[in-house]
N, C-alpha and C positions, 0 to 999 in steps of 0.2 A: 106279323107286318106290321110296323110304324111310321105313317107317314105323316111326314112335314107338311103344314099348313100356311102357305103368308095373310099372314095380320095388322093390324092397320093400326099403329101407335094413337090411341086417342088425350093419354093422360102417362107421364111418369113422373112417381117417387120414388129417385134413388136406383135403386133395382128390379123394380115393382111397376110394372105400368100395367095400362086399361085398356087393350085394345082390342079388337072387333073383325068378326069375319064371317060376310054372311047378315044371317041377324041375332049372331052369336056373338055375347060379349064376355070376356075374361081377365084375369089375371091374372099375367105372363109372368115370369123372373128370366128378367135379365142381364141374368150376372157373367155370362160367358159372352153377350158383343156389350155389357156396358147400356148407363142411362143413354136415352132417343127421345129426339123429337119429336113432336104430334107431327101427323102427315106420316111417320118413316115405316114400310112397309119390314115385318118380318119374315124367317121363319119359323114359325113354333113346329117341338115335335116333346109331344107328352108335357104342355105347358111352363115348357123353358123355349127360349127366343134362341137358335142359333147360329143366325145368318143376318147382318143387312139386305134387301132386297132392293133394288131397280121399281122401278113400278112396271113397267115393260117385264122384267125380270116376273114377280107378283103374278100376271098376269099371263106369262105362259103356265107357270106351276095350279092356274086356276083351271087355267081350260084343263092339262093336263088330267087334276082331277077331278074335274066333270068329263073327260071322253072315260076314264077311269071305269064312273060311275052310271052313264051312258050304255058302256060294256055290260056293265055285272045287269043291269036292266034288259040285255038283249035288243037296246035303242045304236043301230049302227049307219043314224042318218045322220047324221049330222059331225062323222070325227074329222074329216077334213078339214071343216070349217075350227074343228077346236085344235087343231094341231099345223095350220096352215104357217107358222114361221117356220116347220119341219117335211114342208112340199119340195118338191124342187130345190130341194135338199141335200144334194151329198154329205153324207158320212164319212171325217178323218178318224184317223187311230193317231192317237196320240205317237210324239215321238219314238218314244224308247221301242213300237210296236210296229212299226214301220218299216217298209225292206226298203233299205237306202243302197241298192244294189244302185 
């Protein structure tokens, strides 16, 4: 399984960018999304940026990844905080799966 990580662009030169996530600095391929400005959040899979994210969405993905890590360690104490965007939010089906009776 491959999980995407939100990373923050620090420097961009053509289709390569120096990006940071937590304490990790990596050279990322931007071929799929094009050059990006410093301060842009991108979703990275295996060294390739596949999507530009808003700061809010990057935070949500980072929180979800922290929740997965916590569960894998057996720590379930703060899961509600990490999924605060989903608490008291009723999930909806995509339109093609909804019952339109």
